[in-house]
C-alpha positions in Angstrom: 22.5 73.8 -55.7 22.1 76.5 -58.3 19.0 76.2 -60.4 20.1 76.3 -64.1 16.6 77.2 -65.2 16.7 80.3 -63.1 20.0 81.3 -64.7 18.6 80.7 -68.2 15.6 82.9 -67.3 17.8 85.7 -66.1 20.0 85.5 -69.2 16.9 85.4 -71.4 15.5 88.6 -69.7 18.9 90.3 -70.3 18.9 89.1 -73.9 15.4 90.4 -74.5 16.5 93.9 -73.6 19.0 93.9 -76.4 17.9 96.3 -79.2 16.6 94.6 -82.4 19.6 95.6 -84.5 21.8 93.6 -82.2 19.6 90.5 -82.2 22.0 88.6 -84.4 24.6 88.9 -81.7 21.9 88.1 -79.1 22.5 84.4 -79.0 26.2 84.8 -78.4 25.4 87.6 -75.8 23.0 85.3 -74.0 25.5 82.5 -73.9 28.2 84.8 -72.5 25.7 86.2 -69.9 24.9 82.7 -68.8 28.6 81.8 -68.4 29.3 85.0 -66.3 26.2 84.4 -64.1 27.1 80.8 -63.5 30.7 81.6 -62.7 29.7 84.4 -60.3 27.0 82.3 -58.6 29.3 79.4 -58.2 31.7 81.7 -56.2 28.9 82.5 -53.7 28.5 80.5 -50.5 24.8 79.7 -50.8 22.5 76.7 -50.2 19.2 75.9 -51.7 16.0 76.4 -49.8 15.4 72.7 -49.1 18.9 72.3 -47.5 18.3 75.4 -45.5 14.9 74.2 -44.2 16.4 70.8 -43.3 19.3 72.4 -41.3 16.8 74.7 -39.6 14.8 71.7 -38.3 18.1 70.0 -37.2 19.0 73.1 -35.3 15.6 73.3 -33.6 15.8 69.7 -32.5 19.4 70.3 -31.2 18.2 73.3 -29.2 15.4 71.3 -27.6 17.9 68.6 -26.6 20.3 71.1 -25.3 17.6 72.8 -23.2 16.6 69.4 -21.8 20.2 68.5 -20.9 20.7 71.9 -19.3 17.7 71.3 -17.2 18.9 67.9 -16.1 22.3 69.3 -15.2 20.7 72.0 -13.1 18.6 69.4 -11.3 21.7 67.3 -10.6 23.6 70.3 -9.3 20.7 71.1 -7.0 20.7 67.6 -5.7 24.5 67.7 -5.1 24.2 71.1 -3.3 21.3 69.8 -1.2 23.5 66.8 0.0 26.3 69.2 1.1 
């Protein structure tokens, strides 16, 4: 679900902003930033784009079926009312 490469990229960008004098601690800092980002992202209720697109298509098909069923019910109600 969460792209580890993206997390690494963000951590690298943060690490690159560290002043040169602190570069020795940069590796440890980068590792800790990755851990924090991964922990926080895992707490979020998110889905990846592919899953979102699949569910969007499922929802569209479901809406089409619902519309068709509503139409059939309306037709049946009209027939029943016409008989009365």
